C-alpha positions as a Markdown table, in Angstrom:
| # | Residue | x | y | z |
|---|---|---|---|---|
| 1 | Met | 0.6 | -13.6 | 15.3 |
| 2 | Ile | 1.2 | -15.4 | 11.9 |
| 3 | Val | 3.5 | -12.8 | 10.2 |
| 4 | Leu | 3.2 | -12.9 | 6.3 |
| 5 | Thr | 5.2 | -10.8 | 4.4 |
| 6 | Pro | 3.0 | -8.2 | 1.4 |
| 7 | Arg | 3.3 | -11.3 | -0.9 |
| 8 | Ala | 2.3 | -13.6 | 1.0 |
| 9 | Ala | -0.6 | -12.3 | 2.3 |
| 10 | Gln | -1.2 | -11.4 | -1.8 |
| 11 | Gln | -1.6 | -15.1 | -2.7 |
| 12 | Val | -3.4 | -16.2 | 0.5 |
| 13 | Arg | -5.9 | -13.6 | -0.2 |
| 14 | Ala | -5.7 | -14.6 | -4.1 |
| 15 | Leu | -6.4 | -18.4 | -2.8 |
| 16 | Arg | -9.1 | -17.9 | -0.4 |
| 17 | Gln | -11.2 | -15.5 | -3.1 |
| 18 | His | -10.2 | -17.9 | -5.8 |
| 19 | Tyr | -11.9 | -21.3 | -3.4 |
| 20 | Glu | -15.3 | -18.1 | -2.3 |
| 21 | Lys | -15.7 | -18.2 | -6.2 |
| 22 | Leu | -15.9 | -22.0 | -6.3 |
| 23 | Gly | -17.8 | -21.9 | -3.5 |
| 24 | Arg | -15.8 | -24.4 | -1.0 |
| 25 | Pro | -15.8 | -22.9 | 2.2 |
| 26 | Glu | -13.8 | -26.2 | 3.2 |
| 27 | Ala | -11.1 | -25.1 | 1.2 |
| 28 | Thr | -10.8 | -21.9 | 2.4 |
| 29 | Arg | -11.0 | -23.6 | 5.8 |
| 30 | Asn | -7.8 | -26.1 | 5.2 |
| 31 | Leu | -5.5 | -23.4 | 4.4 |
| 32 | Val | -5.9 | -21.2 | 7.3 |
| 33 | Thr | -5.2 | -24.0 | 9.1 |
| 34 | Ala | -1.9 | -25.0 | 7.1 |
| 35 | Ile | -0.9 | -21.9 | 7.9 |
| 36 | Glu | -1.5 | -22.4 | 11.7 |
| 37 | Thr | 0.0 | -25.3 | 10.9 |
| 38 | Ala | 3.3 | -24.6 | 9.2 |
| 39 | Trp | 3.4 | -21.4 | 11.5 |
| 40 | Lys | 3.4 | -23.8 | 15.0 |
| 41 | Gln | 6.1 | -26.0 | 12.9 |
| 42 | Ile | 8.4 | -23.1 | 12.0 |
| 43 | Leu | 8.0 | -22.0 | 15.4 |
| 44 | Ala | 9.1 | -25.1 | 17.0 |
| 45 | Asp | 11.7 | -25.5 | 15.2 |
| 46 | Pro | 13.4 | -22.8 | 12.8 |
| 47 | Ala | 15.8 | -25.0 | 11.2 |
| 48 | Thr | 13.0 | -27.7 | 9.9 |
| 49 | Gly | 12.3 | -26.2 | 6.3 |
| 50 | Leu | 14.5 | -27.6 | 3.4 |
| 51 | Pro | 15.9 | -25.6 | 1.0 |
| 52 | Ala | 12.7 | -26.4 | -1.6 |
| 53 | Pro | 9.3 | -28.4 | -2.0 |
| 54 | Arg | 10.7 | -31.9 | -3.0 |
| 55 | Pro | 9.1 | -31.5 | -7.0 |
| 56 | Tyr | 11.0 | -28.1 | -7.0 |
| 57 | Pro | 14.3 | -28.1 | -6.2 |
| 58 | Asn | 14.9 | -25.4 | -8.4 |
| 59 | Val | 12.9 | -22.9 | -6.6 |
| 60 | Ala | 15.7 | -22.9 | -3.8 |
| 61 | Lys | 16.8 | -19.5 | -2.6 |
| 62 | Pro | 19.5 | -18.7 | 0.2 |
| 63 | Gly | 17.9 | -17.9 | 3.7 |
| 64 | Arg | 14.9 | -19.2 | 2.5 |
| 65 | Ala | 13.1 | -22.8 | 3.4 |
| 66 | Trp | 9.8 | -24.1 | 2.6 |
| 67 | Val | 7.5 | -27.3 | 4.9 |
| 68 | Gln | 4.4 | -28.1 | 4.0 |
| 69 | Ala | 1.7 | -28.2 | 6.1 |
| 70 | Gly | -1.6 | -30.7 | 4.7 |
| 71 | Arg | -1.8 | -29.6 | 0.6 |
| 72 | Tyr | 0.7 | -26.1 | 1.1 |
| 73 | Trp | 4.0 | -25.6 | 0.6 |
| 74 | Ile | 5.3 | -22.9 | 2.9 |
| 75 | Ala | 7.9 | -20.6 | 2.2 |
| 76 | Tyr | 9.6 | -18.8 | 5.5 |
| 77 | Val | 12.6 | -16.6 | 5.9 |
| 78 | Thr | 14.0 | -16.4 | 9.9 |
| 79 | Gln | 16.3 | -13.3 | 8.7 |
| 80 | Pro | 16.0 | -10.4 | 9.3 |
| 81 | Ser | 13.0 | -11.7 | 11.1 |
| 82 | Leu | 10.9 | -14.7 | 11.6 |
| 83 | Gly | 8.3 | -14.5 | 9.2 |
| 84 | Ile | 5.9 | -16.4 | 5.9 |
| 85 | Val | 7.2 | -15.3 | 2.1 |
| 86 | Ala | 5.3 | -17.3 | 0.4 |
| 87 | Val | 2.3 | -19.7 | 0.2 |
| 88 | Val | 1.4 | -22.0 | -2.5 |
| 89 | Tyr | -0.9 | -24.7 | -3.1 |
| 90 | Asp | 0.9 | -27.7 | -3.7 |
| 91 | Ala | -0.5 | -29.2 | -6.9 |
| 92 | Ala | 0.3 | -25.2 | -8.7 |
| 93 | Asn | 2.5 | -24.4 | -10.7 |
| 94 | Ile | 5.8 | -23.4 | -8.4 |
| 95 | Pro | 7.8 | -21.7 | -10.5 |
| 96 | Arg | 6.2 | -20.1 | -12.2 |
| 97 | Arg | 4.4 | -18.6 | -8.6 |
| 98 | Val | 7.4 | -17.9 | -6.6 |
């Protein structure tokens, strides 16, 4: 089971609603696939993540790591328990959203 914090779940809902409004079911499928792929990577090796997305080093926070899956940057924490804390489209203005 993929664990999303409330904030990450809200980000995913907003992305899905945006794609539905645009009539882009393939974008929704790609989002779901990216989250599943990232979760598998995180479970396989929680140390796999980067401190921040390469284009946005200023969003690094202690205890948070990032992986890229498809067109999405996905942030996660391992403490107090493993969970996804942010899901951001790679072309988004990350500093204002995270």
